[in-house]
N, C-alpha and C positions, 0 to 999 in steps of 0.2 A: 663899350657902348658909346653913342655920340655924347660929347661933352655938353654940359648945360648951356654954355655960351653958343653952341652950334645949333641949338634947338629953337624952334618957333612955337609960339603958343597957338597952335592950330590943331584941327582934327584930322587924323590920318586916314580915317575910314573912307572918305570920298576918293582919296588918291588910290587906295587899294582897289576900289570899285572901278576906277578908270583904268588901272593897270590890267585888271581882268578883261575889261572890254577891249583893250588895245592888243590883246594876244591875237596873233594871226591864226587863221584856220590851218596853216601849214605846220603848226607845232607838232612834233612827233615825240610824244613823251616816252614811247617805247625805245626809240633810238637814243634819246637823251639819257634814259635810265641805263642803257648799255654802255654809253660813254662814261658814265659815272663809276662804272665797275672796271673800266679800262685802265691799265697802268699809265702813269703820266707820260712816260717815254714812248707810248704807243698811241697817244691821243691824236686823232686826225685833225691837225690844227686848222686847216683851211675849211673843212666841213663844219667844225665847231664854230669858227669865226663867222661863217655865213649864217648859221642858225642863230647865233646871238645878235647879229646885225638885223635880222628880220624882226627880232623881239626887242630892239633897242628902246622904243617908246615905253614899253612896260618896265624895263629895267631902270630907266631914268625916273619913272614915277615911284618905284620902290625906293630908290635912293633918296628921293625927296621926302617920302613918307617916314623914313627912318629918323628924320630930324624934326618930326612933329611931336609935341609933348603929349597930346591927348589922342585917345582912340575911343570914340563914343559909338559903340555898337548899338543897333536898335534892340529894344526889349525882346527877349525870347518868348515865343508863343508855345506853350506846352502842346505836345501832340504834333508839332511840325518838325521838319528837319532843316538844319542850317543851310543857307545858300552857299554855292560856289566853293565847297570844300575841295573838290578835285582841282579847281583852278588855283587855289592857294598852294596846293602841292606842286602844280606845274610851275608856278612862280618860284618856288623854293628850288626845284630842279634846275631852272635857268640860272639862278644865283650860284648854285653849286657848280654848274658847268662853267660859268664865267670865272669863278675863283680858280678852278682847275687850269683853265687856259692861262690865266695870269701867272699861276705858279710855274707852268711849263716855260713861260716866257721870262721868268725871273723877275716879274713885276710884283714884288712882295708887298709893297705899300698898297697897291691897288687891290691885291688879294685880301689883305686885312680889311680894307674898306668894304669890299663885297661881303665878306663874312660878317662884318659889323652890321651891314644892312640886313642880312638874313637873320641875325640874332635879334635885331630890333623888331623885324616883322614877326618872328616867333613870339616875342614878348607881347606884341600888340594883339596877335591872333589869340594868344592865351588869355587875354583879358575879356574874351567874349563871355556873355552871361549864360553859357551852357557848356557842359563838359565835353560834348562831342567835338565842338569847334576848338575848345581848349586843348584837347589831346592832339589836334592837328598842329597847334602851336608847339607842343612838346616834340612832335615828330620833325617839325622844321628845324628846331634847335638841335636835335640829334643829328640831322643831316649836315648842319653846319659844323658840328663836332667832328664828323668824318673828314671834312675838308681841313680842319685844323690838324688832324692826324697826318694828312698828306703834307701840310705846310711844314710841320716839325721835321719831316724826313728830307726836305729839300736841301740841296747843297747851299751853304752860306745863308740859310734863312735866319732872319733876326729872331731873338728870343722873345716869346710872348708871355713870360711868367707874370709880369706886372699887369699886362692887359687882361689876362685871365683872372688875376686876383681882384681886379676892379669890377668884375661882373657882379650882378646881384647874387646873393646867396642862392636863390632859386631863379635861374634865368627865365623860367616860365612857372609862375606860381598859381596853382588852381585852388588854393585853400579857400579863398573867398567864394569861388564858384560852387564848391562843395557846400559851404555854409548856406549859400543862397538857395541851393536845391533843397536842403533840409528845411530852411525857413519857409519855403513855398508849401510845405506840407501842413502848415499850421491851420489852414482852412478846413482840414479834414477832422472828423471826430477822433477822440483819443485812440480808440482801438485800431481804426483804419490807419491813423498816422503811425502808430507803433509798427504795424504790419509793413507799411511802405519803408519805414526806416530800416527795419530788419532786412528787407529785400535789397535795399540800396547799399547796405553796409559793405558787403564783399566788393562791390564795384568801386566804392569810394576808397577802400583799402588798396585796391589795385591801382587806382589813379595816383594815390600817394606814393606807392612804390615806383611807379613810372616816373614821377617827379624826382624822387630820390635817385633813381638810376641815372637820370640826366645830370643831376648835381654831382654824382659820383664820376661820370665821364669827364666833366669839366675839371674836377679836383685831380683826377688821375693825370690829365694832360698838364695841369699846373705842376704836378709832382715831377713829370718828365722834364719840364722846362727848368725846374729847380736842379735836377741832375745835370742838365746841360750847362747851367750857370756854374755849378761846382767844377765841372770839367774845364770850362773856359777860364775860370779864375785860378786854377791850380796847374797841374802838370799834364793836363789832357787826359786824366784817368777818372773813371767812375769811383764813387765812394764805396767802401766796404759795407757801410750801413747808412740808412737814411739820416740817422741822428748825427752823422758827421757833417751834414750840410748846415753851415752857419751863415751863409751869405743872405739867405731869405728864409722865412718860415715855410716849413713843408706841411701842406694840408693833410689832414687825416681823411680816412674814408668816411663820407657823410652818413653812410648807412649804419655803421657800427661804432663810429667815433674813435676808431683805432687806426694806427699807421697802416698804410698799404703794405702788403707782403712784398719784401724785396730781397733778392738774392743776387750777389755779384760774384762772378768767377773770372778774374782777369779783366779782359777788355769787354766782356759780355755781362749782361745783367737781365733780370726778369722782374717786372713790376706787375703784381697781381692783386685782384680783389675777388674773393670767392662769390659765387652766386648767393644772393640772399635766401634766407629760409623760405621754403615753399616755391622758389623760382627754379627755372631750368638752367642748365649749364651755359646756355646761350647768353644769359644775363651776367655771366662772370666777365671780368676784364683781365686780359693778359697782354702785356707789351713786352716784346723781346727787344732789348736795347743793345746796340753796338755802335761805338763811336767811330766815325770815319777816321781812318789812319792818318796821322799827322795833323788832326784837328783837335 
């Protein structure tokens, strides 16, 4: 995240609003979404560059907002729907696309900066006083994690272990928003309040699991980078066990507080985290690792 000395004591919300207004009508989110699924070596550079150039004012505002300390969202009005949620997703898509182009071009420092901007926006959007917008913040952070996955696979990409270790324990923390939603029920009578709390409990548990899933994604990527550090410091081989890594602390799975499942067979390895109880297999993590020969 941006360092304290890089930050200004200002409110980022007006900049995000300006960024949304500066989006051109020509933005094609369907096309951008398709490019985000395209392998890096097949990315149409000229078309992507032209699209990003059209949206340059918005991207510059996002970069500036990432360095503001405060994010003062207006009070949420019950019964209403937060404004501009789809536009925040569009901004996140643009940042993701920019990071991918920078990776293709080998501009790793700039890609890190773009992902940093996206994670800062995710944290800011997650500070909103309502869970709907807060979950958009989590989705933005998850999108940035996917770009980190691409980053790690790039040839000669620098190691991000320490950058990931410096992230907040929860890059997007909705705990206070959940507490605020429960606190807002105090104006109802006891029986009605208990009924609402009971109805909201499954949703709140789901939100907490989504937060933990994001934390797990970051921890798994940090674990992958620890494996890369081990290989770089030794003879270019992966460890037989995670406990063999002594260069840096290896994070545990935040969901069960146990080490990630790791199996190494020669030059290949698999890092896994099973789906949490009650979740689908889509929420499991599985990274197949293979060191580039001679690296």
